[in-house]
C-alpha positions in Angstrom: -40.1 4.6 14.4 -41.9 6.3 12.0 -41.2 9.8 13.7 -37.7 8.9 14.0 -37.2 8.6 10.4 -38.9 11.8 9.5 -36.6 13.5 11.4 -33.3 12.4 10.2 -35.2 13.0 6.6 -35.6 16.4 7.5 -32.2 16.6 8.6 -30.6 14.5 6.1 -32.6 17.0 3.3 -31.3 20.1 5.4 -27.9 19.2 5.1 -27.8 18.4 1.9 -29.2 22.3 0.9 -26.4 23.5 2.9 -24.1 20.8 1.8 -25.3 19.7 -2.0 -24.3 15.5 -3.0 -26.8 13.8 -4.9 -29.1 11.6 -3.1 -27.7 8.6 -4.2 -23.8 8.9 -3.5 -25.0 10.7 0.1 -27.1 7.4 1.2 -24.0 5.1 -0.2 -21.3 6.9 1.3 -23.6 7.1 4.7 -25.2 3.6 4.9 -24.0 2.0 1.5 -28.0 2.1 0.7 -28.2 4.1 -2.5 -32.1 4.6 -2.1 -32.1 5.3 1.9 -33.9 8.6 0.9 -35.7 7.2 -1.2 -37.2 4.4 1.3 -37.2 7.2 4.0 -39.1 9.3 1.9 -41.2 5.9 0.9 -41.9 5.7 4.5 -40.7 2.3 4.2 -38.6 0.2 7.0 -35.1 1.7 7.8 -33.1 -0.3 10.6 -31.9 1.9 13.9 -28.4 1.4 12.0 -29.2 2.7 9.2 -30.2 6.1 10.6 -27.2 5.5 13.1 -24.8 5.6 10.4 -26.6 8.1 8.4 -26.5 10.7 11.4 -23.1 9.9 12.3 -22.0 11.0 8.2 -23.9 14.2 8.7 -22.5 15.0 11.7 -19.0 14.6 10.9 -19.4 15.7 7.0 -21.4 19.4 9.2 -17.7 19.3 11.1 -15.7 18.8 7.9 -17.0 21.0 6.3 -17.3 24.0 8.8 -14.3 23.6 9.7 -13.0 24.3 6.2 -15.4 27.1 5.4 -14.0 28.5 8.6 -10.3 28.5 7.6 -11.4 29.9 3.9 -12.8 32.6 5.6 -10.0 33.4 8.1 -7.7 33.8 4.7 
C-alpha cells in the first residue's frame, strides 16, 4: 500500500507541475480532502477509494487541459 501511495503522490506532483493548482485545492476537488497531499507525504493512511478518486481526477484534468492546449495551438 505504501508503494501505491508513493506512486499516486508522484503522479499528482507531476500533474501539478504541468498544470499548477494549489495542493489544498487539489485535495478538496479530487477527493474532498484538502490534506490529501500532506497525508501522502507523511505516510499516513489513505484509503484505496481516495487514491482512486485522486487518480481519476488527475486523468480527467489531464485530458481536459491537454485538449484545451491542442485547441489553442491549432488557432
